[in-house]
C-alpha positions, 0 to 999 in steps of 0.5 A: 630415582633407582636404588643404584642411583640414590646408592651412588649419591649416597656413596658420593656425599660420605666421600666428599664427608670424608674428605672435608676434614683431612682437607682443613686439617693438611699442613701447608705444602712446602716450597718447592726444592732447591733444585728444580731437577728433583721436582716431578715435571707438571706434564709427568704428574698429569700424563699419570692422572689421564693414564689412570682414567684413561684406563678400562674399569667397571665404572666404564664399563657402567657408563657404557652398558647405560647407554644401551641400557638408556637407547633401549628404554627411551627406544632410542636408536641415536641413542642406543648406536653411540655407545658403538664405534661404527669406524671400527666395528665390522658390519656397523650398517647391517648391525644398525640396520637390524636395530632400525627394524629390532625398533620398528617392532617393539614400542617399548622395552624394559631392561636388566643388566648385570656386569658378571666380569670386567677386563683389557685384554690387548687394550679393549675393554671386555664386558661379561654381561648378563642381559634380559630385554623385555620387548612389547610389540607394537599393536599388542601381543604378547611381550617377547624376553631375551635373555642372554649372556653377551661379550662387549670389547670395546676401544678406547677412542677421542669421545671414549669407550666405544663397542666394536665388537659384540657377542651373539651378534643376534641379541637385537633381531 
C-alpha cells in the first residue's frame, strides 16, 4: 500500500474512534415539536446533505485524478477515458485517438501527480495539478519523461465529476 493509502486508513480509524464515544454518550433523541410546521422537513435535510456531497472539493478532485493515474499505470485506456465526459468535451474523439496512439507507443507508465489548487467556477470544478509521466517505450529504448502543470475543468453529471476540458491538450501525445 502507498503511504497515502495508509495515512487515509489511519485517519479513518482515528475519526471512527473519536466518534464512537460520542455516539455512546449521546442523550436520547427529543420528541418532535407538537407543531409539525416547526420541524424541518426530512426532504430539506436530504437536499442539504446532497448539495454538500455535490460540491467540488479536493476529495472529488483526488478521485478524478486517481482514475487518470490508475488508467495510465494500469495501461487501461478504458479506465483513463472514464474520467472524461465524452458528451461535453469538445474534440473527445480526437482525444480518444490521441490516447490510443499514446498507449500503443508505450507499454507502461509511472505517474506522479500533486494537486496544487482546486476551486469551483461557474458550476465547474477546476484542478491545477503538477503531473509527471514516465513512459516505457514498446520494444525498449529510452524512457520518456513528461512534466507539466495541467488545468482540468470538470462538471458534475449522473456518474459524478467528469473532466470536460484540460490544458495543455498535447500532454498525452
